[in-house]
C-alpha positions in Angstrom: 230.8 10.2 -100.0 227.7 12.3 -100.0 227.0 15.4 -101.8 224.8 17.8 -101.2 224.4 21.0 -103.1 222.8 24.1 -101.6 220.3 27.1 -102.8 219.2 30.4 -101.4 215.4 29.2 -101.2 214.0 25.8 -99.8 214.5 22.8 -102.1 211.5 21.0 -103.3 210.4 17.8 -100.9 211.9 14.7 -102.9 212.9 11.6 -100.7 213.7 13.8 -97.6 213.5 17.4 -97.0 216.9 19.6 -95.9 217.8 21.4 -92.3 219.1 24.6 -92.9 221.4 25.8 -90.1 220.9 29.5 -89.4 222.9 32.1 -88.3 220.7 35.0 -86.6 221.7 38.4 -85.1 224.0 38.5 -81.7 222.3 41.8 -80.8 221.3 44.3 -83.1 218.1 42.6 -85.0 219.0 44.5 -88.6 222.2 42.3 -88.7 220.2 39.2 -90.6 220.3 38.7 -93.6 218.0 38.4 -96.3 218.7 34.7 -97.2 218.1 34.0 -93.9 214.9 35.7 -93.6 213.6 34.4 -96.5 214.3 30.5 -95.6 213.0 30.9 -92.0 209.6 32.3 -93.9 209.4 28.7 -96.1 210.7 26.1 -93.8 208.1 23.6 -92.1 209.4 24.4 -88.7 212.0 26.0 -86.9 214.0 24.3 -83.9 215.4 27.2 -81.4 217.6 26.7 -78.5 215.0 28.9 -76.2 211.6 29.3 -78.2 210.8 32.2 -75.7 214.1 34.2 -76.9 213.6 33.3 -80.6 209.8 34.6 -80.9 211.2 38.0 -80.6 212.8 37.8 -83.6 210.5 36.9 -85.6 207.8 38.6 -84.3 209.8 41.5 -85.5 210.1 40.1 -89.1 206.1 38.7 -88.7 207.7 35.6 -89.8 204.9 32.4 -88.5 206.4 28.9 -88.1 206.2 26.3 -85.7 209.1 26.7 -83.3 210.3 23.4 -81.7 212.6 23.6 -78.5 216.3 22.2 -79.1 218.3 22.4 -76.3 221.3 20.8 -74.3 219.0 18.7 -72.2 216.8 17.2 -74.8 218.8 17.3 -78.2 219.5 13.5 -78.5 215.8 12.5 -77.9 214.7 15.8 -80.4 217.2 14.5 -83.0 215.5 11.5 -83.9 212.1 13.3 -83.9 213.2 16.0 -86.5 215.3 13.1 -88.7 211.8 11.6 -89.2 210.3 14.7 -90.1 213.0 14.9 -92.5 212.8 11.9 -93.8 209.3 12.4 -94.5 210.0 15.5 -96.8 209.6 18.3 -94.1 212.2 21.2 -94.5 213.4 22.7 -91.5 215.9 25.2 -89.8 217.8 25.5 -86.7 218.6 28.3 -85.0 220.3 29.5 -81.8 219.6 32.3 -78.8 222.3 34.5 -81.1 224.6 34.0 -83.4 225.7 30.7 -85.4 224.2 27.4 -84.6 226.8 25.0 -83.0 229.3 27.6 -81.8 229.4 27.2 -78.1 225.6 26.3 -78.8 223.5 23.1 -79.3 223.4 21.3 -82.7 226.3 19.2 -83.4 224.5 15.8 -82.1 221.6 16.8 -84.6 223.6 17.9 -87.6 225.9 14.6 -87.1 223.4 12.2 -87.0 221.6 13.7 -90.2 225.1 13.8 -92.1 225.3 10.0 -91.0 221.7 9.4 -92.7 222.3 11.1 -95.7 220.2 14.3 -94.9 221.3 17.2 -96.7 222.3 20.1 -94.0 223.1 23.5 -95.4 224.5 26.5 -93.7 223.2 30.0 -94.0 226.2 32.0 -92.8 225.8 35.2 -90.7 227.2 37.0 -87.3 229.1 35.3 -84.5 230.5 36.8 -81.9 234.1 35.6 -82.0 234.6 36.7 -85.7 232.9 40.0 -85.1 235.4 40.5 -82.1 238.4 39.7 -83.4 237.6 41.9 -87.0 237.7 45.0 -84.5 240.2 43.8 -81.8 243.8 44.8 -83.0 245.1 41.6 -82.4 246.7 38.9 -84.9 243.8 37.1 -86.9 245.8 35.0 -89.6 246.1 32.5 -86.6 243.4 31.9 -83.8 242.2 29.5 -81.3 238.6 29.6 -80.4 238.5 27.9 -76.5 234.7 29.2 -75.6 234.0 29.2 -72.0 236.5 28.2 -69.6 235.8 25.6 -66.4 233.9 27.5 -63.9 235.9 26.4 -60.9 239.4 28.2 -60.7 241.4 25.2 -60.1 239.7 23.6 -63.3 240.4 26.7 -65.0 244.2 27.2 -64.1 244.6 23.8 -65.3 243.0 24.3 -68.7 245.0 27.9 -69.3 248.1 26.1 -68.0 247.6 24.1 -71.6 247.9 27.1 -73.8 250.4 29.3 -71.8 252.8 28.5 -74.7 250.1 28.5 -77.3 251.3 31.3 -80.0 248.1 31.8 -81.7 245.8 34.5 -80.8 243.4 33.0 -77.7 239.7 33.5 -77.8 237.1 32.7 -75.1 233.7 33.3 -74.2 232.8 34.8 -70.6 230.0 35.8 -68.3 229.8 38.6 -66.3 229.7 37.0 -63.0 233.0 35.2 -63.9 235.0 37.7 -65.8 236.9 39.1 -62.9 238.1 35.6 -61.6 239.4 34.5 -65.3 241.2 37.4 -66.2 243.0 37.1 -62.9 243.8 33.4 -63.5 244.8 34.3 -67.1 247.3 36.8 -65.8 248.6 34.7 -63.4 249.5 32.1 -66.2 250.0 33.7 -69.0 251.6 37.0 -67.2 250.3 40.3 -66.3 251.9 42.0 -69.1 250.5 39.7 -71.8 248.2 42.1 -74.0 244.3 41.2 -74.7 241.0 42.6 -75.7 237.5 42.5 -73.8 234.6 42.8 -75.9 231.2 43.5 -74.4 227.6 43.8 -76.0 228.7 43.6 -79.2 226.6 45.2 -82.0 224.3 46.6 -79.0 224.1 50.3 -77.9 226.6 49.7 -75.5 229.3 47.4 -77.2 232.7 48.4 -75.8 236.2 47.0 -76.7 238.6 47.3 -73.4 242.6 47.1 -74.2 245.6 46.7 -72.7 247.7 44.1 -70.7 245.7 42.3 -68.0 247.0 44.4 -65.3 245.4 47.5 -67.2 242.5 45.6 -68.3 242.0 44.6 -64.5 242.1 48.1 -63.0 239.6 49.2 -65.6 237.2 47.0 -64.5 238.1 47.4 -60.8 237.5 51.0 -61.5 234.4 50.5 -63.3 232.3 47.8 -61.8 229.2 48.8 -63.7 230.5 47.4 -67.3 230.9 43.7 -66.0 227.7 43.3 -67.4 226.5 41.4 -70.7 228.3 38.5 -72.3 231.8 38.9 -73.1 234.5 37.9 -75.9 238.0 37.7 -74.3 241.1 37.9 -76.5 244.5 37.3 -75.6 247.4 37.7 -77.9 249.6 34.6 -78.6 253.0 33.9 -76.9 256.3 34.5 -78.4 257.8 31.0 -79.0 260.9 30.2 -78.0 262.3 29.6 -81.6 260.8 32.5 -82.7 262.3 34.7 -79.5 265.6 36.4 -80.6 268.5 35.0 -79.1 270.0 36.9 -76.0 273.2 37.6 -78.4 270.7 39.8 -80.5 269.5 41.9 -77.7 273.4 43.1 -77.1 273.9 45.5 -79.8 270.7 47.5 -78.9 272.0 46.9 -75.1 274.8 48.2 -75.8 273.9 51.8 -77.3 271.5 52.5 -74.4 274.1 51.4 -71.7 276.6 54.1 -73.5 273.7 56.4 -73.2 273.9 55.6 -69.1 270.5 55.2 -68.7 269.1 53.3 -65.8 269.2 49.3 -66.3 265.2 49.0 -65.7 264.3 51.7 -68.4 266.7 49.7 -70.6 265.3 46.7 -69.6 261.9 48.2 -70.4 262.8 49.5 -73.8 264.5 46.1 -75.1 261.6 44.1 -74.0 259.0 46.0 -75.8 261.6 46.6 -79.0 261.9 42.6 -78.9 258.8 41.5 -77.3 260.7 39.6 -74.5 259.9 38.9 -70.6 261.7 42.2 -68.8 263.0 40.1 -66.3 265.1 38.2 -68.9 266.6 41.3 -70.3 267.7 43.0 -67.1 269.8 40.1 -66.3 271.2 40.5 -69.9 271.7 43.7 -68.9 273.4 43.5 -65.6 275.7 40.8 -67.1 276.7 43.7 -69.9 276.9 46.4 -67.4 280.7 47.5 -66.6 281.0 46.9 -63.1 282.3 50.1 -62.2 278.5 51.6 -62.6 275.9 51.1 -60.6 272.5 49.9 -61.3 
């Protein structure tokens, strides 16, 4: 077992250096931490997903450190180069275009290799689109699962979503603007149009927005506001109600009976009971019909 200790400043070079995994802003440049700025000012080099993009952040804070590109197409080769530099005693930082590295961004190959080689890897926490979106969405956050980007092709996307149809945790996805509508339509097909969701866009930026409702409502909103389908999206979907968590049919009967005595229409009763127990209206509708006296109409 290898143990590492972290500090708020770059440690003195000994047998080898340290890689700091540094979270950077997802939109608002003021969201970077003082600890992150201090480290980025001291390291020997910074490995970045897109050096041109990262220069904007560094120039904003007058940080002049050598930038090294590390992206999905060169990560394997670059990992060995950076490992050798760390073994020589250099200290480095890993950043992504935005947010926390490795969360749907490059870095896994590098961090795994460094851990295997006994090189210290120290996280510098900060912004993450997943956590930022969840914190303000109003969906359950005690249990959630992050699924990243769905497959580009609808057939593959539907297959991936089908595996999540009975997932009771809140589901979190990333999506790009040119696939948002198609992905929401596929989700509605698998999860049902009444499942609740929240779509967050342009987090921490000037035009930050949260759109909530069921799939039918959210799709209708974007259909009416096509100009809002821009930027990067975090799609959060409420979890399914598991069979063992759902009330049995008999538990509905008392409420159904009370509403039948009020002579409410079957459709209205079904909507009320389905909303109260958070179950599918179709199943309740069938139960209402079974309990309704034959002498009364629908």
